[in-house]
C-alpha positions as CSV (number, residue, x, y, z in Angstrom):
1,M,48.4,-30.6,-69.2
2,K,47.5,-32.5,-66.5
3,T,49.8,-31.2,-64.2
4,L,48.0,-27.7,-64.7
5,F,44.9,-29.4,-63.7
6,R,45.9,-31.6,-60.6
7,F,47.5,-27.2,-59.6
8,R,44.4,-26.0,-59.7
9,M,42.9,-29.1,-57.7
10,V,44.9,-28.5,-54.9
11,V,44.4,-24.9,-55.0
12,L,40.3,-25.5,-55.3
13,T,40.6,-27.8,-52.2
14,A,42.9,-26.1,-50.2
15,V,40.0,-22.8,-50.5
16,I,37.5,-25.4,-49.4
17,V,39.9,-26.6,-46.3
18,V,40.2,-22.8,-45.3
19,L,36.5,-22.1,-45.9
20,V,35.4,-25.0,-43.8
21,H,37.8,-24.0,-40.7
22,L,37.1,-20.5,-41.3
23,V,33.1,-21.6,-40.7
24,S,34.1,-23.5,-37.9
25,S,36.1,-21.3,-35.8
26,C,33.4,-18.5,-36.1
27,A,31.9,-18.3,-32.6
28,S,28.1,-19.8,-33.6
29,G,25.1,-17.7,-31.9
30,V,21.1,-17.5,-33.4
31,S,18.7,-14.4,-34.1
32,V,16.2,-13.5,-32.1
33,T,13.1,-10.8,-32.5
34,V,13.7,-7.7,-30.1
35,S,10.5,-5.7,-29.0
36,R,11.5,-2.3,-28.9
37,P,9.5,0.6,-27.2
38,P,8.5,4.1,-29.3
39,L,11.2,6.3,-30.3
40,V,9.2,9.1,-28.4
41,D,8.0,8.6,-24.5
42,L,4.6,10.7,-25.2
43,G,3.8,10.4,-21.6
44,E,0.3,11.6,-20.4
45,A,-0.7,12.6,-24.1
46,K,-3.9,12.0,-25.4
47,T,-4.0,14.5,-28.0
48,A,-2.3,15.4,-30.8
49,T,-1.9,17.7,-34.1
50,V,0.0,17.8,-36.9
51,L,1.0,21.3,-38.2
52,P,1.8,22.3,-41.9
53,F,5.1,20.9,-42.9
54,L,8.0,23.7,-44.2
55,Y,8.8,23.4,-48.0
56,G,12.9,24.5,-48.0
57,A,14.2,27.1,-46.4
58,E,11.6,28.2,-44.8
59,G,11.9,26.1,-41.6
60,Q,14.8,28.7,-40.3
61,G,17.3,25.8,-40.9
62,E,17.9,23.0,-38.4
63,N,16.5,24.9,-35.7
64,P,13.3,23.3,-34.1
65,L,12.3,25.7,-32.3
66,D,12.8,28.1,-35.2
67,A,11.1,25.8,-37.2
68,L,8.0,25.2,-34.8
69,F,7.4,29.2,-34.6
70,E,7.8,29.8,-38.5
71,G,5.4,27.2,-38.9
72,Y,2.8,27.9,-36.3
73,A,2.9,31.9,-38.1
74,K,2.5,30.1,-41.7
75,Y,-0.7,28.3,-40.7
76,H,-1.9,31.5,-39.3
77,S,-1.3,33.5,-41.9
78,T,-2.0,34.7,-45.0
79,F,1.0,32.6,-46.3
80,A,0.7,31.6,-50.0
81,W,2.1,27.9,-51.6
82,R,4.6,28.7,-54.0
83,S,2.7,26.3,-56.4
84,S,-0.1,23.3,-55.9
85,F,2.7,21.0,-56.0
86,R,4.4,22.1,-52.3
87,R,0.5,22.2,-50.7
88,S,0.2,18.7,-52.1
89,V,2.8,17.7,-49.9
90,S,2.0,19.3,-46.9
91,E,-1.4,18.2,-47.3
92,K,-0.7,14.5,-48.0
93,L,2.7,14.4,-45.6
94,G,1.1,15.4,-42.7
95,A,-2.7,13.7,-43.1
96,A,-0.4,10.4,-43.4
97,I,1.3,10.9,-40.4
98,G,-1.9,12.1,-38.1
99,E,-3.6,8.7,-39.1
100,T,-0.3,6.9,-38.1
101,I,-0.4,8.4,-34.8
102,A,-3.8,7.7,-34.6
103,Q,-3.3,3.9,-35.3
104,K,0.0,3.4,-33.8
105,A,-0.4,5.2,-30.5
106,G,-4.5,6.1,-30.3
107,L,-3.9,9.5,-29.8
108,E,-7.0,11.8,-30.2
109,I,-5.7,13.7,-33.8
110,I,-7.1,17.7,-34.3
111,E,-8.2,18.1,-37.1
112,P,-6.6,21.2,-39.2
113,A,-10.4,22.6,-39.5
114,I,-11.2,22.8,-36.2
115,I,-7.8,23.7,-34.4
116,K,-7.9,27.4,-36.8
117,A,-11.0,27.8,-35.5
118,M,-10.7,27.1,-32.3
119,I,-7.3,29.6,-32.0
120,S,-8.8,32.4,-34.0
121,S,-11.9,32.5,-32.4
122,S,-13.0,35.2,-29.4
123,E,-14.5,32.3,-28.0
124,P,-12.9,30.2,-25.2
125,P,-11.2,27.3,-27.0
126,S,-13.6,24.5,-27.5
127,I,-13.6,21.7,-29.7
128,Q,-17.5,21.2,-29.6
129,N,-17.7,25.3,-30.5
130,A,-15.4,25.1,-33.0
131,Q,-17.3,21.8,-34.7
132,Q,-20.2,23.7,-34.8
133,K,-19.5,26.1,-36.5
134,N,-18.3,23.6,-38.7
135,G,-14.4,25.3,-38.1
136,K,-15.6,28.7,-39.8
137,L,-15.2,30.7,-36.6
138,K,-14.7,34.4,-37.2
139,R,-11.2,35.7,-36.4
140,P,-11.0,38.5,-33.7
141,T,-10.2,42.2,-35.0
142,A,-6.7,42.8,-35.1
143,A,-4.3,45.0,-33.3
144,A,-3.0,47.7,-36.1
145,V,0.4,47.2,-37.1
146,V,2.7,50.4,-36.7
147,R,5.3,50.2,-38.6
148,P,8.7,51.2,-37.3
149,G,9.5,54.9,-38.4
150,T,6.1,56.2,-39.5
151,E,4.7,56.2,-35.3
152,S,4.2,60.1,-34.8
153,A,5.7,61.6,-31.4
154,A,3.1,61.0,-28.7
155,D,3.0,57.5,-30.3
156,A,6.4,56.6,-29.7
157,E,6.4,57.9,-25.8
158,A,2.7,56.2,-25.0
159,A,4.9,52.9,-26.3
160,A,8.7,53.8,-24.7
161,D,5.7,54.5,-21.6
162,A,4.6,51.2,-21.7
163,A,7.4,49.2,-23.1
164,A,8.8,50.4,-19.7
165,G,5.9,49.1,-17.7
166,E,6.0,45.9,-19.2
167,K,9.7,46.0,-18.1
168,S,9.1,47.0,-14.8
169,E,6.2,44.1,-14.4
170,A,8.9,41.1,-16.1
171,A,11.1,42.8,-13.0
172,D,8.3,42.1,-10.2
173,A,7.6,39.0,-11.9
174,D,11.1,37.9,-11.5
175,A,11.6,39.1,-8.0
176,D,8.2,36.6,-7.5
177,G,10.0,33.6,-8.4
178,D,8.0,33.7,-12.3
179,G,10.3,35.1,-14.3
180,D,10.4,32.7,-16.9
181,A,7.2,33.2,-18.6
182,G,7.8,29.8,-20.2
183,F,8.1,28.8,-23.4
184,F,4.8,30.2,-25.1
185,K,5.0,33.7,-23.6
186,K,8.7,34.3,-25.2
187,L,7.0,33.2,-28.6
188,A,4.1,35.2,-27.9
189,Q,6.7,38.0,-27.9
190,K,9.0,36.9,-31.0
191,F,5.7,36.6,-33.1
192,G,5.1,40.2,-31.8
193,Q,8.0,41.5,-33.0
194,S,8.0,39.6,-36.1
195,G,4.8,41.5,-36.6
196,T,6.4,45.3,-37.3
197,K,7.4,44.1,-40.5
198,A,4.2,44.3,-41.8
199,V,5.0,41.8,-44.6
200,K,2.4,40.0,-46.7
201,D,2.9,36.8,-45.1
202,D,3.4,37.9,-41.5
203,P,0.5,36.4,-39.3
204,D,-1.7,38.1,-38.2
205,Q,-1.7,40.1,-35.1
206,N,-3.4,37.9,-32.2
207,F,0.1,36.6,-31.4
208,E,0.1,36.0,-28.0
209,E,-3.5,34.6,-28.1
210,V,-2.4,31.9,-30.8
211,W,0.5,30.6,-28.2
212,L,-1.1,30.4,-25.0
213,R,-4.1,29.1,-26.5
214,G,-1.5,26.3,-28.0
215,A,-1.7,24.1,-25.3
216,E,-5.5,24.0,-24.7
217,F,-5.8,22.0,-27.8
218,A,-3.5,19.3,-28.2
219,D,-0.6,18.1,-25.8
220,V,1.5,17.5,-28.7
221,A,2.7,18.5,-31.9
222,V,4.3,17.4,-35.0
223,L,5.9,19.6,-37.3
224,G,8.9,19.5,-40.1
225,K,10.8,20.5,-43.3
226,V,10.5,19.0,-46.7
227,R,14.2,18.4,-47.4
228,K,14.2,17.4,-50.8
229,T,12.0,16.8,-53.4
230,S,13.1,15.7,-56.7
231,F,12.5,14.5,-60.1
232,W,14.3,12.7,-62.6
233,I,13.9,11.3,-66.1
234,E,16.3,9.3,-67.8
235,D,17.1,6.9,-70.7
236,A,16.7,3.0,-70.1
237,T,16.7,2.2,-73.8
238,R,18.4,-1.6,-73.9
239,E,19.2,-3.9,-76.5
240,G,16.9,-7.1,-76.6
241,R,15.7,-10.1,-78.8
242,D,12.2,-10.3,-80.5
243,D,10.2,-13.8,-80.3
244,N,12.3,-14.2,-83.6
245,A,15.4,-13.9,-81.7
246,K,16.9,-10.9,-83.5
247,A,18.9,-7.8,-81.9
248,I,16.0,-5.5,-81.7
249,I,16.1,-2.1,-79.9
250,I,13.8,-1.9,-76.8
251,P,13.5,1.8,-75.7
252,G,12.4,2.9,-71.8
253,T,12.2,5.4,-69.4
254,R,13.0,5.4,-65.9
255,K,11.7,8.4,-63.8
256,T,13.2,8.8,-60.1
257,F,12.0,10.1,-56.9
258,E,14.0,11.3,-53.9
259,F,12.0,13.1,-51.1
260,A,13.5,13.4,-47.9
261,Y,12.2,15.2,-44.8
262,T,12.9,16.5,-41.2
263,L,9.9,16.3,-38.5
264,W,10.4,17.2,-34.9
265,V,7.7,15.6,-31.8
266,Y,6.6,18.5,-29.9
267,R,5.3,18.7,-26.6
268,L,2.7,22.2,-26.4
269,A,2.9,22.7,-22.8
270,D,6.5,23.6,-22.3
271,G,7.8,23.3,-26.5
272,A,10.0,20.8,-25.2
273,V,11.2,18.6,-28.1
274,L,10.3,15.2,-27.8
275,G,12.2,13.3,-30.2
276,S,12.9,14.0,-34.0
277,M,13.9,11.3,-37.6
278,D,15.2,11.7,-40.7
279,V,13.7,10.7,-43.5
280,V,14.4,9.6,-46.8
281,Q,13.1,7.7,-49.4
282,T,13.6,7.1,-53.3
283,I,10.9,5.6,-55.8
284,V,11.1,4.5,-58.7
285,S,9.3,4.0,-61.8
286,E,10.5,1.9,-65.5
287,K,8.3,1.5,-68.3
288,E,9.2,-0.3,-71.6
289,G,8.1,0.3,-74.8
290,S,7.0,2.9,-77.7
291,G,5.9,5.6,-75.6
292,S,7.6,5.0,-72.4
293,F,7.9,8.5,-71.3
294,L,4.0,8.6,-70.8
295,K,3.8,5.4,-69.2
296,V,5.7,6.5,-65.9
297,D,4.0,6.9,-62.7
298,S,2.7,10.6,-62.3
299,D,3.9,13.4,-59.7
300,E,1.3,12.2,-57.2
301,D,1.5,8.7,-57.5
302,M,5.1,9.0,-57.0
303,L,4.4,11.4,-53.9
304,N,1.8,9.0,-52.8
305,A,4.2,5.9,-52.4
306,A,7.3,8.0,-51.0
307,I,4.7,8.9,-48.1
308,S,3.0,6.0,-48.0
309,A,6.6,3.7,-47.5
310,S,8.4,6.7,-45.2
311,M,4.9,5.4,-42.7
312,V,6.9,2.8,-41.5
313,D,9.7,4.7,-40.2
314,V,7.5,7.5,-38.9
315,A,5.8,4.7,-36.9
316,R,8.7,4.0,-34.5
317,L,8.7,7.0,-33.2
318,F,4.8,6.2,-32.1
319,A,4.6,2.6,-31.4
320,P,6.6,-0.5,-30.4
321,Y,8.7,-1.9,-33.0
322,S,10.6,-5.4,-33.6
323,V,14.4,-5.7,-34.9
324,R,16.0,-8.6,-36.0
325,E,19.5,-9.2,-33.5
326,R,22.1,-11.8,-32.9
327,R,23.4,-12.9,-29.7
328,V,26.9,-14.9,-29.9
329,F,28.1,-17.1,-27.9
330,A,31.1,-17.1,-26.5
331,K,33.7,-20.1,-27.5
332,D,34.8,-22.3,-24.7
333,P,38.4,-23.1,-25.7
334,T,38.0,-25.9,-22.9
335,K,35.7,-28.1,-25.6
336,N,33.1,-29.0,-22.5
337,A,30.9,-30.8,-23.4
338,R,27.7,-29.5,-21.1
339,I,28.8,-26.1,-22.5
340,A,28.5,-27.3,-26.3
341,E,25.1,-29.5,-25.1
342,A,23.6,-25.8,-24.3
343,V,24.5,-23.9,-27.2
344,K,23.3,-27.4,-29.3
345,R,19.5,-27.0,-27.2
346,A,19.8,-23.0,-27.6
347,K,20.3,-22.8,-30.9
348,K,16.6,-25.1,-31.0
349,G,15.2,-22.6,-28.7
350,E,15.1,-24.5,-25.6
351,Y,17.1,-21.3,-23.4
352,H,15.6,-22.5,-20.2
353,A,17.8,-26.0,-20.5
354,A,20.9,-24.6,-21.8
355,L,20.5,-22.4,-19.0
356,K,20.2,-25.0,-16.5
357,L,23.0,-26.4,-17.7
358,C,25.7,-24.0,-18.2
359,D,24.5,-22.4,-14.9
360,A,26.1,-25.9,-13.8
361,V,29.0,-25.6,-15.0
362,Y,30.1,-22.0,-14.4
363,A,29.5,-23.0,-10.5
364,E,31.7,-26.3,-10.2
365,T,34.8,-24.1,-13.1
366,E,33.6,-20.5,-13.0
367,L,34.8,-21.2,-16.5
368,Y,34.3,-17.7,-18.0
369,A,32.2,-19.2,-21.6
370,A,30.1,-21.2,-19.1
371,G,29.3,-17.6,-16.9
372,Y,29.4,-15.0,-20.2
373,N,26.8,-18.3,-21.8
374,A,25.0,-18.0,-19.3
375,A,23.9,-14.6,-19.1
376,L,22.7,-15.0,-22.9
377,F,20.6,-17.7,-22.4
378,A,18.9,-16.1,-19.1
379,E,18.1,-13.3,-21.3
380,L,17.0,-15.0,-23.9
381,S,14.8,-16.8,-21.7
382,G,12.7,-13.8,-20.8
383,D,14.7,-13.0,-16.7
384,L,16.8,-9.8,-17.6
385,A,16.8,-9.4,-14.0
386,G,18.8,-12.7,-14.3
387,A,20.7,-12.1,-16.8
388,I,22.5,-8.8,-15.7
389,G,22.9,-10.3,-12.1
390,R,24.9,-13.1,-13.8
391,M,27.0,-10.9,-16.5
392,E,28.1,-8.5,-13.1
393,R,29.2,-11.2,-11.4
394,L,31.3,-12.4,-14.5
395,D,32.5,-8.5,-15.3
396,A,33.5,-8.6,-11.9
397,S,35.5,-11.7,-11.8
398,A,36.8,-12.0,-15.2
399,G,35.9,-8.9,-16.8
400,S,37.0,-7.9,-20.8
401,A,35.5,-5.5,-23.2
402,D,32.4,-7.9,-24.2
403,T,31.4,-8.2,-20.5
404,A,31.2,-4.8,-20.3
405,R,29.1,-4.1,-23.4
406,E,27.2,-6.6,-23.3
407,L,26.0,-5.5,-19.1
408,Q,25.6,-2.4,-20.7
409,R,23.1,-3.2,-23.4
410,L,21.1,-5.7,-20.8
411,K,21.0,-2.7,-18.7
412,G,19.2,-0.7,-21.5
413,R,16.8,-3.7,-22.2
414,L,15.9,-3.6,-18.8
415,A,14.8,0.0,-18.7
416,E,13.3,-0.7,-22.4
417,S,11.3,-3.1,-21.0
418,A,9.5,-1.1,-18.8
419,R,8.2,1.7,-21.5
420,L,6.3,-1.2,-23.1
421,K,4.2,-2.6,-20.5
């Protein structure tokens, strides 16, 4: 027994020694908070709108331009939601994103009712006009829909002549250098093609007006596709103890909601996709006791919680945000006392003092660790240009995979800093 005990003590001591060695041999560093610019560059945009989110297969796959077309079409159509919950998801998500954009990016959000009135009206698109009429401007009379195969011979001949005329005009435009009619013109043509279907859920026939006015009411638009809204309930019954320590069965219910959507940010002047994001949120409600099935959160409450939680990620598209990163210092095989002192100073947040020490050592010895750490200390001191200059010199004289990686990272940070100003 004594031999076994001694053996265990020896093994434990050996493990401790190895762990201490590993800890001491690891390269030291510091954790820092870094500011990042918005994931989307909004440029000079001042106004934005959030179009209703599509649902499931309604988004035409993952093509963002098809999604924009389909979402815009349904917004201005007689489209009927399949359920009140689907409509609630689209409306609540759009409202939350609009509020986030207004708060984080300072953009003016054009309300859906105002947008619809502006586009639907035969009057010049004006927010003031739409507001005065309380979003109830009358839609201009739509052109008659001609269904394929039902027009008369005369109508068909007239249509053919019109098409030939359009082709001639297009050819003339190409000759003048204006052949690219632009994003909205192309989508207006796409609207016209879909109009021949004469299906209940098709958009109205003011296709071209809708798109040509699109850039007049907002600078950017947000549209997305809800990919998943799944609820499931599980039995969470467990064993427990009552006040007398007697074993009992405690009934329980666990309800889970998984919510996933994709959103795109468009510049309406040309339809360019400025950015996109996939968002996934999981909300769990668990209750115990008698009637636990009835005590778990409702579908609407869990939806609200999921949307609210997802706005943390969505905000990064439109506003600067902070992340925690770690800067790992180069190890010094020569055990130079001044480099060791510089590392100690850096861990205390004294980056300028650490920079002076490493700059002095590198000037005298050209030690790799001194040059590498000096570049990091310059960055931590706020001198990104100085950090890049130091890392470039080190990379040219004693380049490594680490210097190449850090040089690329530093240049990226310098570019990001310009967007933060």
